[in-house]
N, C-alpha and C positions, 0 to 999 in steps of 0.2 A: 441363447434363443429363450424367449418366455412364450409360453404356449397356454392359452386358455384351456380349462378342463373341457369346456363345450366343443372346443376344435379337436381335442384328442378323442373325446368320445365320438364325434362325428366319422372320425378318420377309423376308430376301432369298429363301428358299427358297418363299415364296408369290408370287414374281413369275413372269410368264410366261417361257418358256425363252429367248426371244431377250433379254429384259432381264437374265436371269440370266447369259448368256453374255457380254453386254456388260459386266457388272459384275464378272465374273471376269476378263476381259482386261484391265480398268481396274487391278484389284487386282495382277494379276501384273506390268503394266507399271511399277506403282507401286514394285515391288521392285527395278527396274533403276536403280541410281544414274547409271552412265555407259554409253550404248551402246558395244558393241564397235566398234572402228574397222574399217569395211570389211564389217560384217555384213549391212547393207541391201543393198548392191551383190552381195554373194555369194549372198544369197537370191534377189535378181533373176536372176542368171545360172542357179542352179539351177532355178527356176521355168520360165525359158525353155527350158533343156534338158529338162525333163520334158514340156513342152507340145510341143516339137518331136518327142519320141519318141511321144506320143500321136498327133500329126497325121500322122506318117509310116507308123503301123501298127506300129512298131517293138514297143511294148507294148499289151497288152490290158487295157482296163479291166473290172474286175469289179463287179456290183451288190453292195450292202451284204448282201443274203440270201444270195448266193453265198459271200462271205467268212465269213459267220456259220456256213453250212453245212460248209464247209471246217474252220473251227476246231473246229467241235463233233466233227468226225471225228478230231482229233488226239488 
């Protein structure tokens, strides 16, 4: 069976958002032939650094509504 990409996209857009997100992630992952050496470890270090900043109160988290409001003001 030969299916056109437009048909597949149309069908995929009918999926619930969580399934669309999983599908998108899988498609993006399929483009990576070889993972960059050290990238997983680098992301783990970065995530730990950001969490430490949040836990210490060094950075303040904003709600999506506040971010959206600020963006509209620019």
